[in-house]
N, C-alpha and C positions, 0 to 999 in steps of 0.2 A: 686430362686423359685418362681414362680409365682402362687398365690392362689387367688381362687374366692370365696367369701362368698356369698351366696344366703340367704336371710332372709325373714321371715314371722312374724306376731304378736301374732297369736293365742297361739303359744306354749310356750310362755314366762311365766315364774313364776310370779305369782300375778295377772295374766289375766284370767278371767273366764267369762265375759260377753260382748255381742257385743258392750256395751256401751264404753268399753275400747279401741275398736279397730275401732270404726267409727269417721271419721273425723268432728270434731265440737261437738261430743257428751259430755256429761259432765265428763265422764271418760276418756276421751281421752288423755288429758294431762298427767295423771298418766301412761296410757298405752304407750305412746310415750317414757317417761322417762325409764320406765322398758325395753323397746324393745331396745332403744340404748344402755343402760348399758350391755346387754347380747350380743349384737354385738361387743361392745367394748372388752369384755372378750376374744371372739374368734379372734379378731384382735391381742390382747396382746399374746395370745398363739401362733398364727401364727408366729408373729415377732419373739418371743422366739424360735421357732423351726428353724428360719433362712430365713424366707419368705422375699425376696427382693422387691417384689411388691404384694400388697394385694387389690383386688378391691372388693368392698361391693357393691351389688345390692339390692336395696330395692324392695321386692316383694310382698308387702301388698297393695291390694287396698282399701282404706279406703273411695273413693268417693270424687267426686267434685276436688278441687285443692289439695287435699290430697291423689290422686291416685298414688300409688307408691311413696309417698312422706311423710313418717310418721317419719323418723329419725330425730332427733334434731341435726342439722349439726353442730352447735357451740360446741356440747358435743362430737363429733365423735373423736376417737383416731386419733391423726395425722400420725399415721403409714399407714393408709389407704387412699385410694380414694375410692369416692362413686358414684353410679348412681342414680338418682331419677326421677321419672315422666316419665318414659319410659314404654312403653307397656310390659306386662308380657311375658317373653321366646323370646322377640324379639332383646334385646342387646346381640349380639353374637360376636362382634369384639374380645374380649379377648379370647374365645375359638377358634376363627379362627385363631388367632396368636399363640396360643398354651399356655395352662394352665396345670400346673402340678397336681393339686388336687382342689376339691370343698369341702367347707364345708357349711352344711345347719343349720341355727340357726333359733329357734322358730318356728318350724313346727308343723303342727296339722294332726290327723288322716283322712283318707278318710270318705266319707259321710256314716252316719248309723252305726258308730263304738260304739258300747254301752258304753264304758269308754273312750272315745274320747273327750277332752274338745273342745267346739265350732267346732266339726266335720263337714266338708263338703268338696265338691270336686270342686274348682274352684269358684263355686256359687251355692247354693242350689236351687236358683230360676230357674237357667237354666240346671243345670246338676244333674241327680239322682246317674248315676254311670258311670264309664270310664274304657273302657278296652284296653290294647295293646295286640292284638291277643287274647289269651284266660286268659290273666292275669289281674285281677281287680286291679286297681292302684288309688292312690289319687296324691296329688300335689307332694309328693316326688319322685313318679314315673315319672311324667312330666318333672321335673327338671333334674332328674338322666338320662332318655332318653336324653334330650337335650345335656347334658354334654357328654354323652357316644357316642352321633354321632361324637364328636370331639375327642374321646379317652380319655376322662378326668374322672378320677375315682370320686365318692362322697366318702370320707373317715370318715366323721362325720355328724351324726343327732343329733340335739337336739330339745327337745319339751316335750310333755308328755309321759307316759309309752307307751301309746297305739300307738303313732307314731314311737316310738322307735322299738317296735315288728314288726309293719308292714314293717318299712325300712330294718330290718335284714331279715325278711322273703323274701324280694325282692332282696336285694343286697349281703347277705350272712354274715356268722358269723364273717368275718374280719372286719366288720363295727364298728367304735367306735359309741357309742350312749351315750347321756347324758339325762337322765331323771329328769326333774325338778319340775314334779308333777304327782300325780297320779289321773286321773279322777275318780269322783265318781258319776257323771253325765255330761250331756252336758254343764252344767252351774254350775258345783262345783268341787273341786278337793282338795285334800290333797297336800300341796306344800312344796317345800323347799324353805327356806327363801332366798329373792333375792340375798342378799350379798354371802351367801354361795353357791347359784346356779351359780352365775358369777364364782366364785373359780373352780368350777367343770367344767364349760365350757372352761375355760382358760387351766386348766389341760388337759381336753379332746381334744382340738384342738392341743395342743403341741403334745399329745401321738399319735394322729391320723397322723400326719406329719412325725412319725419316719419310717413308713413303707408304701410307696407308691404303693406296690404290695399287700396290704392286701385286697383290693377290685378291682376287675375287672371292667372296665367301663361297665354300663349297655347299652345293645344294643338288642332290641327285634329282634327276629329272622326275616329275610327277606325271601319272601315279608311280609310286615306289614299291618295289618288291625286295624286301630283304630274305635272302637265302642263308641258312646256316647248314653247314655240313658237320654233324656231331663227329666228336671223336670216337665215342662208343656207343654200341646199341642201347645198352641200358641208361646211358644219360638221355638218350632219346625218348626212352619209354618212360621216363619219369615226368615227361613234359606233357601237359593237358592242354590241348588245342583250345584257342579262343576263337572269337568272331574274326574272320577274314584271314585266318591262319590254317596251314595244311601241313600234315605230316606225310611223307613218302618213306615208308619204313624200308622198302628194298634198298633205297639211295642213302638212307640215313641222313635225310635233309628235311628241313622245316622252311617254310615259307610264310612270310607275313606282308601282306598289301595293304595298302592305305593311300590317302591323297597327299600325305607329307611324310618325310623321313621319320620325324619325331614320334607321329602317331603309329607308324609300322614298327618302330623300335620299342615303343612302349607296350605293345601287344605281346612281345616276346623277351624282353629283360627284366628280371634275370630268369633265364631259362633253366 
């Protein structure tokens, strides 16, 4: 059983400020420790479920040398291998070779979700909203579509209650979710104590891997249109349109069209 664990920081129990997820900030050391511990919990659950290969991909951009490089390597569970400092959504070799399931750990809700802790979509400075066809999505949607392109289902999502709700609406009621905090605002939450949150994540990972048919791979209907609403006009104007893409300057939107989601995504990322 080959399992892919995609992870992010903002949805981790104990994390409620940008200071905890930004490379070199005063709270970053604490954030990294909390982050690594939750990833380890998912690794333990997957290993207990019988995974023979577990690949962890750090998906959090903390900036600078910490870009996709926030996990504490010496603290990682030895049952996994990990990928660090590689551009988001670009490491596809495991999916190309075949992965049985994906687990998402530490995720946050899409931009402008009222009860979403540290909510954003990729980058608030660059992206206000993102749609696949007519479906408004966040980062769970991006990664689920990437996995779905290769026939890999997402079976687990952990984070705050808002992202768990968002993921279930997108992927279906068969999805296993673990909510480790309830957002009270963008920068505050009622939280499960980290030690208990890790127990819940380990149990959730184990349970999710008992039924590989619980969630179908997420595949936006073809032909696919990806719509990006930019956060700022200046960001949009730095983008150079390519084949089958279009800029709508008054609406501050970009459209990418293709026969498959991956082809449409590769035309615009990174914008």
